[in-house]
N, C-alpha and C positions, 0 to 999 in steps of 0.2 A: 495477645498476640505477642506478648514475650517468647514465648517457650518455642517461635515457628523458628529450624533449623535447616542450616543451608545441606546439598546431595552429599558431603560431607560428615556431618552428624553435627558442622561449627553454630549457633546462635547465631544468627541476620539481626544486624545493627539494624538499627533505623540509619536512612538517609535521604539530604541532598539530593534530587533529583532537578537539574534544569531543563527541559519536556522545551526544547524546540518544535510546535508547528504539534503541538498538541491541541489544536482548536478543530487537528483534518478530525480522518474516519478514522485510520488507527491510532493519532492522540486521545480521542476519546473513548474510545478503546481499553484506552491502556488505562489512562485517566481513570476507568470508573474504576477498573481490578485493585490499582495500587491503594483508591482511597478505603476500597472499600474491604479490601484485606490482605494487608498491609498497612506496615503502621510507618512509610517512608513519606517526605513530605518535600509536593511538585509544584517547581516555578513556574506554570504556565504559559510561555512567552507564544503568544499567535496577535493572527491579526483580523482574526472573527473569531469567538468565540462563543459561538451559540451552538455550536454538537456536544461542549460543557457547556453551557449555562444552567443544566441540570444538582453537577455537583456544584455553581457557585451560589454564595448569598445574592439578596436581591441587592448588590451595588455589587456585582460582580467579580469581589475579586475573593471570593471564597474564607472573609474574613472575619465571618458574624457567626451563633449561634445555631444557625436554624439546624445543619446535621452532624451527625458522632467525630464525622471528620475534618471537622467546624478547623480556621485553622492549619488546616494539613495540603492547600493550594490554594498558589497568589496565582493569579495568571495577573501576568501583566501585558502587554498591550504597547505592541511596538514589532516594527518590520527588520529583519539580521539584515536589512541588504544597508539604511546606512541607521543606524541608532550603537552610543557613547554608549547604553547599561550593557551591552549584551556583556563583554567582558566582567562588567562586577558579578551580573548571578552564572554564573561561568567560577569567579572565585569561589562564592557565595555553597555550592555545591559541590557535592562529592560525584559527581558523575549531571555529563551532557548528554546526552538523546538526541541525535536530530535525525526529524523524520520533515524537515521540509525539502518539499522539492514543486515543481512546474511535474507534472508527472500522469498527463494524460493525451492518448497521440494525437488525437485531431492538430495536440500546440506544439506537437516536434517537425511538421514541418510547415504549418503558418506564422511559426514565433520559434523559428531556429536560435535568433540568439538569446532572446529573454530565456529559452531551456538553459540555452548553455551556464547564462548569467545564474543563474535557480542553480542551478548542481554543478557547477566546478563552482566558481569567484566566488556566489556569497555562499558558498561551506568554508572558504577557507580562512575566512578571524576563529571560525567556527574552529577548528582544526589546528589553529596558532596554539590560543590561546589555553583552549586544552592544555599542550601542547608544555608550555612557557609556562603554565601555572602548577603541570605536576595532575593533569584532573583526567581520569577517567573517557576515553569515548565512547562510547552502543552510536554507528550510524549506518542510518538507510543505505542502505546501492537496491540493485534493481536485477533482477533472472535477467534484464536485458539483456546489464554484460558481458551475455556470453555470444547473444549474436544470432547466430542460423548453426546449425547444424552439421558436424563434416558431413554424415548422412544424405541432407537437403544436400549437393552435387558430388552422387552418384547419381548413374544412371536411374529414371523411375522403376527397373523394378531387378536393379541391383541385389542382392542380396546380402548385402554385406548392408541394404542400409535398417537389414529388421534385426543387428546388429550389436546389441547394448551402449556394446563402445564406445559405437558412433554416431548417440543419438539422446547419453543420459549424461548427465549434466554436472561435472564432479570439480568442484572446487578449487580442489588445491589440481588438477589437470587438466581438465576441459581448454583447448584454446579459446580466444575470443572473436568472432567472426563478422566483421560489418558488411556493407554493401556498399560501394563508391561512395566519393565524396554529396557529388549531387540527389543523390537517395536524404536529405536533410531530415531523416524521418529517424540515422541513425544517430543528430543530435543531441540524443540525452544518452543513452548509451556508453558511447562517449566520453559524453561530461558527468557518471557517471563511475568510468568505469578512473578516468584517470584521477576524480578525487578519492578511487580506492587506495591506485599506485601513488599518491601522494602524502595520505593516510599510513599503507605501509612506508615505509619511507621513512615519514616524523618517528616512524617507534625502531627503528632499523637502525636509526640516528644520532634518536635521541629519545629512546625509552619511553613515548607515548605509550601506555597500554590503550588499545582498541579492542569494542567488538566489531565487525562488521557481518548486516543480516542483506540478504538476497531472499524478501518475499514472493514470491507464482503465483503468483495472479492472489491477491488473498480480496476475499469479500463479502460479504455483509452489510447487517443496520449499519446507516450512514452515507452508507459509498457517494462520493461524488454527491452529484445533484440531479435533480429533474427540471431539464427543459423550463424556462416559464416560470417555474411556483417558486422553489427556494436553488436558480441557476439562469442567469445567462439566456432568451429564449434561443436564440442560436447556436448558446452554448452546445458542443459535441462531446459530456464524462466518454469515458470506460466503458467495455460492452456489457457487463449488470445495470449501471442506470440505462443508459440507451436503452435498453433488451425493457427494461422495465415500465420506460417513457412509453414506448411502443404498446403496451402492450397496457398500461394503465389507460391511455388518450384510442381504446380499438383500433388501432394500427398495427398493421406488418412488420413483424421484423424485418429489419433490412444486412444481410448476409455481405457481407466486401468480399466479394470477389468468388458469390461461392458458401463462403461460412468451411473454407477448407485447412485452415490453421488446426491446432489441435495446442489444448494448452490447458494446465489441470488446477485444481480451484480447488483452494484451502479454504478456510472457514475463519473469519476472523477471531471466536473466541479462543480457538486455535495456538492461532498466534499467537497470540497474545497468553498465552501459559509457556508458548517459549522463550519471548521476549525474557521475560518473568523470571523465569532462569535465567538466563544472562544475565538480569540485575542479578539475582540475588546469587553466583557462585561466579567474581570473578574469575578463581582460580583456572576451574574451565572453561571462562570462557571468554579473557582476556586471553587478545593475538589473534583470534582464532574468525571465520569468516565464513559462515554460515549458510549453506541453503534452506529456506522454511515453508517446506510445500507439501505438497499428499501427492504424489504419485498415484499415486491409487486413483482418484477424483478424473481421469483421461476423457476430455473427452475431443473433438471437430466443433468452432463455434458455433458449424450449423447443428452438432446433436445439440449442445447444449441451448440453444432459441427450440426444437421441438418439446425440450426437460421443462426452460423457463415458462409452455405451454402453456405444459399437460400443465403442470404443479399453480398455473397462476389459473387455470377456471377451475380448478376441489376448492383455490382460496377467494376465489371471487365469485363464485356462482355463476360469472355470466359467460356465453353462449361460443365458439370456436368460430375462430374468422370465416370462410369462402374462402377466401390465401392468405396463410397467418404469415409464409413468411415471401419476401422478392429477392432479388439479387443485387448488389449493383460494384460497379466494379474500382477501384479503392481512389481509382485516382475522382472518377468524382466525388464518395466521400469523402475523402482527402485530404485532395488536391495534390498536382503534383511533384514529385519526390518521393512517396510512401512506397514504403517496403515494409519487408515482413520477417519474421523469426517461421519458421516452420513449423516445429516442435518446444515445447520450452518438460522435459521432463526431468526433477529434482533427484541426484543421489542426494541418500540420504543420512549416510555412511559417520558422517562427522558430529553431526548435531546429535547425533544417535547413544555414539563412542561416548562424545561427551557429557551431556546434556538429560542423556537417555527419556530424547524428548518422540512418541512418536503422534499423528494428526489421529482423530479421534471419527469425527465427521464426514457419514455420506456425501457424496453431489448430489440428492436427493431430499436428506434432509434441514443441507445446509443453507439449499435454497424456500425448500417450504418454508424455513426459518425469515428468512431474505424475505420475498414474496407474500410475507403476511406480516409482514412490515410496516414494505410498501403500500401495499393495499390498502393499512388502516393509517396509514400517515397523508397517501396521498391521496386517494380518491376521489375525495369529496371538493377539492379546490383545483383540483382539474375535471370534476362534472362544471364545478360551478367556472370555471372558465374557458369552457367546453361553448358554454349554455349562454355566455355575453354577447351581448347584441352586438354585431362586428357597425363601427361605424361607416357611413357612410363619404363617400365624395373627402 
């Protein structure tokens, strides 16, 4: 590992990384990558460690000799809202990666206060500690900061709707367009935008070294949860896990407002390659904002449902449903105050120029890999839960 070099041919020195939210979907994949392919040490901060337990020792803190990376990952169970250990852990590290967030759209409406706190207020001390202690920060934002496209405000048949400058989202040029205040779905995007502006201001005024990441629908194994199996039965995860849950249970997929919104999807393993480049090339990544997505994998949510159904039938060998999808209104599914962006297509110029990164995995391949994992992990548990007799009275 000592011979590894960065994009400019300089040796990569081993560093200590404080990763906040290490136990989540992105964090677990990033911890795996760092343990298996780099010499870096990770201080893994989270409330839960289920998704990284396979990287830790029997005691759950990474300190035994069970793995070749023994001692390079240490789990610290803490909530950044109220834990005095946070600053000390940031001080011990060369780099802080902040992944902590409430990021499920169902919560933006029903828990707007928690959403704003989680994505703005709780992140404030992280930014301050990095700035005051001269530590580098990689902060995870969202493609939702762009909101709606300019093109979506043009008449439906207007030719400019087809012009990329009216819908392709550029880090240094596109405006951020949100719906009115009573559309509380934008509480998440607004909180994320405000913390981005604060980080940028800390850099301009106090020299904070930062990288902001804007993920465009990263999907893959370990994303979110399956309701009633490893998450609350009334919980509503993001679209991939929602559709997976329906497929596993043999239920029709629910298309919100007909599934007409368009999205691009990026395989988590491609995304982690991009993050590793940012970690190990600070000279190219510092003070940059990066879109990280796959513009080639664009589909409507309805097309995604059709593709996932086809892939799942192949993976599981189960028969097709007579009625594979049902339409539901956004109000019915998410509650009052829901709104959405129309398209999310990332411009990839900056990340390509700075880090030479391009996504590799097609939508079909990433869905096949993910649904194979979902079926292997959850199918039996769901069958057991469905076959349990319901207690009467």
